[in-house]
C-alpha positions in Angstrom: 44.6 183.0 170.9 43.3 181.5 174.5 43.7 177.9 175.3 40.7 175.7 176.2 40.9 173.0 178.7 38.0 170.8 176.3 39.4 167.4 175.1 39.4 167.4 171.3 36.3 164.7 170.0 39.3 162.8 168.2 40.4 161.6 171.3 39.1 158.2 172.6 36.5 158.2 175.9 39.0 156.1 177.5 42.8 155.1 177.9 43.6 151.5 176.3 44.8 149.4 178.9 48.3 149.8 180.5 49.5 146.8 179.4 48.4 147.4 175.7 50.3 150.6 176.0 53.4 149.0 177.3 53.1 146.8 174.4 52.6 150.0 171.8 55.5 151.5 173.4 57.7 148.6 172.8 56.8 148.4 169.3 57.9 152.0 168.7 61.1 151.1 170.7 61.5 148.6 167.3 61.4 151.3 165.1 63.6 153.5 167.1 66.9 152.2 165.4 68.0 153.3 162.2 69.5 150.1 161.2 65.7 148.2 161.6 64.4 150.8 159.6 67.0 150.0 156.8 66.2 146.8 156.8 62.9 147.3 157.0 62.9 149.5 154.0 65.1 146.9 152.1 62.3 144.3 152.4 59.6 147.4 151.4 58.7 145.7 147.9 60.1 142.0 148.0 61.5 139.5 150.3 65.3 138.8 150.3 67.7 136.7 151.9 70.0 137.8 154.6 73.2 138.2 152.4 71.1 140.5 149.9 69.8 142.4 153.0 73.3 142.7 154.4 74.5 144.0 151.1 71.4 146.6 150.7 72.2 148.0 154.0 75.9 147.6 154.2 76.2 145.8 157.0 77.8 142.3 158.4 75.4 139.3 157.9 75.6 138.4 161.6 74.5 142.3 162.3 71.7 142.1 160.1 70.7 138.6 161.6 70.6 139.9 164.9 68.3 142.9 163.7 66.1 140.2 162.0 65.9 138.4 165.0 64.3 141.5 166.7 62.2 142.3 164.0 60.9 139.3 164.1 60.1 139.0 168.0 58.2 142.0 167.2 56.3 140.4 164.1 57.4 143.0 161.9 59.1 140.3 159.6 58.4 136.7 159.0 60.4 134.0 157.2 60.1 131.0 155.0 63.2 128.7 154.3 64.0 126.9 151.2 66.9 124.4 151.3 69.6 126.3 153.7 68.5 129.5 152.5 66.1 131.7 154.9 63.9 134.8 153.1 62.9 137.6 154.9 59.8 139.7 154.0 57.5 142.5 155.8 55.1 140.4 158.1 52.2 142.3 156.3 50.6 145.7 155.0 50.6 147.2 158.4 54.2 147.7 158.5 54.4 148.9 154.9 51.6 151.5 156.5 53.4 152.6 159.2 57.2 153.1 157.6 54.6 155.3 155.1 52.9 157.3 157.5 56.2 157.9 159.5 57.3 159.1 155.9 54.6 161.4 155.0 54.8 163.1 158.6 58.2 164.0 158.4 57.9 165.5 154.8 55.0 167.7 156.1 
């Protein structure tokens, strides 16, 4: 089959600004760590405290806290305090969608 140099109709007419593309690349870098993916999956259905997340992913609370900071900075998780306990949850349904679409892609 011969290759054509035509641009598929599904591509945008122009690229987003470089700054936005750099931000998108940074977001995908956060997803590039299997420990952070495990934590996101641990939070997929409900919020959890650091201790519960650490048990779910078989890591120390310190290691989990470090990764949660990265996820929080990237706006992938949110937190709330209840007394001395901090509970984490996925920030919104977009995070669930990213995980789901990634899994669908792998399962094709």
